[in-house]
C-alpha positions in Angstrom: -6.7 -6.4 22.8 -9.0 -6.8 25.8 -9.4 -4.0 28.3 -7.3 -5.9 30.9 -4.6 -6.7 28.4 -4.5 -3.1 27.3 -4.2 -2.0 31.0 -1.4 -4.4 31.7 0.5 -3.6 28.5 0.3 0.1 29.4 1.3 -0.6 33.0 4.4 -2.6 32.0 5.3 -0.4 29.0 4.8 -3.1 26.4 1.9 -1.4 24.5 4.2 0.5 22.2 6.2 -2.6 21.4 3.1 -4.5 20.4 2.0 -1.7 18.1 5.5 -1.6 16.6 5.5 -5.3 16.0 2.1 -5.1 14.3 3.4 -2.2 12.1 6.5 -4.3 11.2 4.3 -7.2 10.2 2.2 -5.0 8.0 5.3 -3.5 6.4 6.8 -7.0 5.8 3.6 -8.2 4.2 3.4 -5.1 2.0 7.1 -5.6 0.9 6.4 -9.3 0.1 3.3 -8.4 -1.9 5.3 -5.7 -3.7 8.0 -8.2 -4.7 5.4 -10.7 -6.0 3.5 -8.1 -7.9 6.6 -6.5 -9.3 7.8 -9.8 -10.7 4.5 -9.9 -12.7 4.9 -6.2 -13.8 2.4 -4.7 -11.4 3.3 -1.6 -9.4 1.1 -1.7 -6.4 2.0 1.8 -5.4 0.0 3.0 -8.4 -3.1 1.1 -7.3 -6.0 2.1 -5.1 -6.3 0.4 -1.7 -9.2 -1.7 -3.0 -7.1 -2.9 -6.0 -4.1 -3.6 -3.7 -6.4 -5.8 -1.6 -7.5 -7.6 -4.7 -3.9 -8.2 -5.8 -3.0 -9.4 -2.2 -6.0 -11.8 -2.2 -4.9 -13.2 -5.5 -1.3 -13.9 -4.5 -2.1 -15.2 -1.1 -4.8 -17.6 -2.5 -2.2 -18.7 -5.1 0.3 -19.4 -2.3 -2.2 -21.3 -0.3 -3.2 -23.3 -3.3 0.5 -24.2 -4.0 1.0 -25.3 -0.4 -2.1 -27.5 -0.4 
């Protein structure tokens, strides 16, 4: 967020809602990834952050390929 946007967001009290929205998006993406991985017998809660990223890249590339 630019300095001006940050200033305006703080001035109008919308900064917290933007952060909350971003956190909700991350949580939704994690939940979606967890469901995909669980269907294939993978428990992403047991993986390192680097391995979770690899699994995410695999599934999102697979989805992109199917949509193409």
